[in-house]
C-alpha positions, 0 to 999 in steps of 0.5 A: 246578836242579829235577831231578825224577829226584832227587825221591821225594816224602818232603814233607821241603822243605815239612814243615820249611817255617817259613812253611807249616803242612803235615803230610807228605801235604799238602807230598807232595800239594803237591809231586806237584801242581807237578811234574805242571805243576799249581797249588798252595797253595804258590806263594801261601805261599812267600817264596823264602827257598830254605832247602827247597833244604837241606831236600830231602835228595835234592838235588832243589832243590825251590825252583827248581820253586816258583818257576819255577811261581810265575812260570807261575801269576803268583803274588802275588810274581810279580804285585808284581815284574811291572814290574821283571821286565818292565823286566829283559826290556827291557834284554836284549832292547833293550840296557842304558843303566845300565852303569857300568865303572871301569877298573883296572890291566891284570892286576888283576880286575874286581870285579862290582857285579851290577845293583846301583847302588854307592850301595847299598854302604857309602860309600867302598867303591870306594876302599878298599885292598881293591880298589884297582887293580881294574876295577869294573863294575855294570849290568843287562848284568851281573845275576846273574838268579839273584836274579830267583826272588825276584821271579817271574822265574826263567825269566829265568836260562836265557833270559839267562845266556849273554848275562850270561857273554859280557858278562863274557868281554868285559872279558877279566878274572878277575872278583870277584863281590861278591853271592852270586848273580852267583857263583852264576850263573857257578859252578852255574847255567852249568854246569847250562845247559851254558854255558862260562864263559871266564873264572876267577871268585872269590867275594867271601869268597875274596877277602876271605879271601885279601886279609886272609891276605897283609895280617896286618900291617895288621890290627888285631883287633876282638874283637867278638861278630857274628852273620851274616846271610846272603842266600838264595843261601847255601842253594845254597853251604853252603861259605860258612859256613866262608868267613865263618868264616875272615874272622871269625878274620882280623878278630878277630870271633866268630860267636855261636852262636844259634837262627836260623843255618845251615840255620835262618837266617831269610830277611830278609823282603824279597820277604815285605814285598810280599805278607805284611808282618805275617810280613815284620815277624815275621821280622825281629823274631824274627831281631834279637831272636835276635841280641841275645839271644845277645850279637851286637854287630852284624849282619854281611851280604853282601847289599845287598837284606838291607841295606836291608830290615834296616838301619831295623829294626836300628837301631831296635833298637840292632844296627849293620848292617855290610856285610862289606866295612866289617868288613874295612875297620874292621880295616884302620883305614878305618872306625871300629866303629859308634858305640854 
């Protein structure tokens, strides 16, 4: 979360932003305006990709400042998503009716799908041996809330994080988060807000790494070259890079070295589609072309939003989009590699 005491007004966060063209003086002036509670032009230019979290050399989290002020001043992103964020508030104030719980075996952890519908994940995910015996949950009461920052709802994390943590605690199980931002809520935001997390939890990547490591006899190496599409929460969790590489090694795929990777990764363009479609489509084109130019045979993701937004343009370009759980299932022989 934004820590003004760490910000030395160096301007690096916005000088390095690829979606605006600010020199250092302009960048410093913009952050100074926001830190003093004033409106600034960056609120319209920001597409909430969170890259500035990593650009900041002091760890001040300027993305959190920008996203909170986008909500305060009803930026284009906040205005576009207001009906949705209002519906989330209504859920937490009046109760959630969309909860689904599939009971599993005693002693096995619960797999959280956040608030995403099961249908937004690859067919057969729930039946995979990867998750056999696990309780499976989804619904707004289990929403990460962290992702609301991409929709002009940055304040919802602070307002309802305790409710979400309490809802998971009621399950009485360890939790595996299938989406980055659920893990971020428990691992980072709860701590920052002084909320105790009374259960053990794990990121999907940690779970997949451990499962694959314990079932190597059932793995057939895929011998493919892939690119990785991280979602925006990876900016808070740079250690994901090593987890991904461990999974890729276990299933026998090589991560291509390309321009838009790591700190330089491109956002899927989801939020930008609602306020600057031309920019979003250019980002997608550059991202997909970069993967193909460096020999990738597929684009791997963890995020159902990235998957939804990029599936059509990747298909048109002839680059298969594969959810990381399906990549593991391919190595396990549950599903085939996409037809060429």
